[in-house]
C-alpha positions as CSV (number, residue, x, y, z in Angstrom):
1,M,-53.8,143.9,0.8
2,V,-52.2,146.9,-1.4
3,E,-54.4,147.9,-4.3
4,Q,-52.3,149.4,-6.7
5,P,-53.1,153.0,-7.4
6,P,-55.2,153.1,-10.4
7,A,-53.1,153.4,-14.2
8,D,-53.3,156.8,-15.5
9,G,-51.5,156.3,-18.2
10,A,-47.4,158.0,-18.6
11,N,-47.7,158.1,-14.7
12,A,-48.6,154.7,-14.6
13,W,-47.3,153.4,-11.0
14,H,-47.0,149.0,-11.0
15,Y,-46.7,146.3,-8.3
16,T,-44.5,143.7,-8.5
17,A,-43.2,141.2,-6.3
18,D,-39.6,139.2,-6.4
19,V,-38.1,136.7,-4.6
20,V,-34.3,135.7,-3.9
21,A,-34.3,131.8,-3.5
22,V,-31.7,130.5,-1.5
23,D,-30.2,126.9,-0.9
24,P,-28.0,126.1,2.3
25,D,-24.4,126.4,0.8
26,G,-25.7,130.2,-0.3
27,R,-27.1,130.1,-3.1
28,V,-28.8,132.3,-5.2
29,L,-31.3,132.0,-8.0
30,L,-31.1,133.8,-10.5
31,I,-33.1,134.1,-13.9
32,E,-32.4,135.9,-17.4
33,R,-34.0,137.9,-18.3
34,R,-36.1,137.2,-22.0
35,W,-37.5,140.9,-22.4
36,E,-36.7,143.8,-22.6
37,P,-35.6,145.9,-20.3
38,F,-32.9,144.9,-19.4
39,T,-32.7,141.5,-21.8
40,G,-30.6,139.1,-21.1
41,C,-29.1,140.6,-18.3
42,W,-29.2,138.6,-15.0
43,A,-32.1,139.2,-12.2
44,L,-34.3,138.1,-9.5
45,P,-37.4,135.6,-10.4
46,G,-40.4,138.0,-10.2
47,G,-42.9,139.9,-12.3
48,H,-46.1,142.1,-12.3
49,L,-49.1,140.6,-9.5
50,D,-52.6,138.9,-11.8
51,E,-55.9,140.9,-10.7
52,G,-56.7,139.8,-7.3
53,E,-53.2,138.0,-6.5
54,D,-51.1,140.1,-3.4
55,S,-47.4,140.0,-3.7
56,R,-46.7,137.0,-1.7
57,H,-48.6,135.1,-3.4
58,A,-47.5,136.7,-7.5
59,A,-43.7,136.3,-6.1
60,A,-44.9,132.2,-5.4
61,R,-46.5,132.6,-8.4
62,E,-43.5,134.0,-10.6
63,L,-41.0,131.2,-8.8
64,A,-42.9,128.5,-10.5
65,E,-43.0,130.5,-13.4
66,E,-39.4,131.2,-15.2
67,A,-37.6,128.8,-13.4
68,G,-39.6,125.7,-12.1
69,V,-38.9,126.2,-8.6
70,R,-42.0,126.0,-6.4
71,V,-42.8,127.2,-2.9
72,D,-45.5,128.1,-0.9
73,A,-46.1,131.6,-0.1
74,A,-47.1,131.2,3.3
75,D,-42.9,130.4,3.6
76,L,-41.5,133.8,1.7
77,T,-40.4,136.1,3.6
78,L,-41.1,140.1,3.3
79,I,-38.1,141.3,2.7
80,G,-38.8,144.8,2.3
81,T,-40.8,147.4,-0.5
82,Y,-38.2,148.7,-3.2
83,D,-40.1,152.0,-5.2
84,A,-36.9,154.3,-5.9
85,P,-38.0,156.3,-8.6
86,G,-36.4,155.6,-11.7
87,R,-35.3,151.9,-10.7
88,D,-37.6,150.7,-13.6
89,P,-36.9,152.4,-17.0
90,R,-40.4,151.3,-18.0
91,G,-41.9,153.8,-15.4
92,R,-43.2,153.7,-11.3
93,Y,-42.4,150.3,-10.3
94,S,-43.1,149.1,-7.1
95,T,-41.6,145.7,-6.1
96,D,-42.2,143.5,-2.4
97,A,-39.2,141.5,-2.6
98,Y,-39.7,138.2,-0.9
99,L,-36.6,135.4,0.6
100,A,-37.4,131.6,0.3
101,R,-35.7,128.7,1.2
102,V,-35.3,125.8,-0.6
103,P,-32.8,122.5,-0.8
104,A,-30.0,122.2,-2.0
105,D,-31.3,119.6,-4.6
106,T,-33.7,122.2,-5.8
107,V,-33.2,122.3,-9.8
108,A,-34.0,125.2,-11.8
109,V,-35.2,125.1,-15.1
110,A,-36.7,128.5,-17.2
111,D,-39.4,128.7,-18.5
112,D,-42.3,132.0,-19.3
113,D,-40.3,135.3,-19.3
114,A,-36.9,133.3,-18.4
115,A,-33.9,132.9,-21.3
116,N,-32.1,130.8,-19.0
117,V,-31.4,130.5,-15.2
118,R,-27.8,130.3,-12.5
119,W,-27.1,129.0,-8.9
120,V,-24.3,131.5,-8.2
121,E,-23.2,132.5,-4.6
122,L,-24.9,134.8,-3.0
123,S,-21.3,136.8,-2.0
124,S,-20.9,137.2,-5.5
125,A,-24.2,138.5,-7.1
126,E,-24.4,140.9,-3.8
127,E,-21.8,142.4,-5.3
128,D,-22.5,142.1,-9.4
129,G,-22.8,145.6,-10.6
130,T,-24.9,144.4,-13.8
131,L,-27.7,143.1,-12.3
132,A,-30.9,144.5,-13.9
133,F,-33.0,147.1,-11.7
134,D,-31.8,147.6,-8.1
135,H,-31.4,143.5,-7.0
136,A,-28.3,144.0,-6.2
137,D,-29.5,146.5,-3.2
138,I,-32.1,143.7,-2.7
139,L,-29.5,140.7,-2.6
140,R,-27.7,142.6,-0.2
141,V,-30.6,143.0,2.4
142,A,-31.1,139.2,1.9
143,G,-27.2,138.2,2.6
144,R,-27.6,140.6,6.0
145,M,-31.0,138.9,6.8
146,L,-29.3,135.4,6.0
147,T,-25.9,136.0,7.8
148,G,-27.3,138.3,11.3
149,G,-26.2,141.3,10.0
150,D,-23.2,140.0,9.6
151,A,-22.4,140.4,5.5
152,G,-19.2,138.8,5.8
153,G,-19.8,135.8,7.2
154,G,-20.0,132.6,5.0
155,H,-23.1,130.4,6.7
156,L,-27.1,131.0,7.7
157,T,-28.8,131.8,10.1
158,P,-32.1,130.5,11.1
159,L,-34.8,132.7,10.1
160,T,-37.7,133.1,12.5
């Protein structure tokens, strides 16, 4: 388990987890942010790790809390770690992004930090220049993972 570096005021480093939830039709779940930063913008479900929690379990918990979608943490696939300086206007943030495959009939309901939820085509979400943080970058990588490297492909390939 990776430990979050100690917070020391302005140089505090925060550790979060985000989820790209995708259904078999290639639609991705986005939430409308209820709070700053990026109030009213669309983003991936995600948030801060709780005390004693690893990022995989935090990702599953945040998906359930923000959108009512429950997945087993063990079923999440790591997309990558995103920690570029400036990716979050609140300070230094590092996030582990995970891919969750969900059934076609998955219902999402806004709750907790989400003002609203919507399912959108992954390909259009990747190109959306209005997503919060660096979530468009995360979606582009997830899209390549799902299409076997062909970002222009329309069908999903199984992950092993």
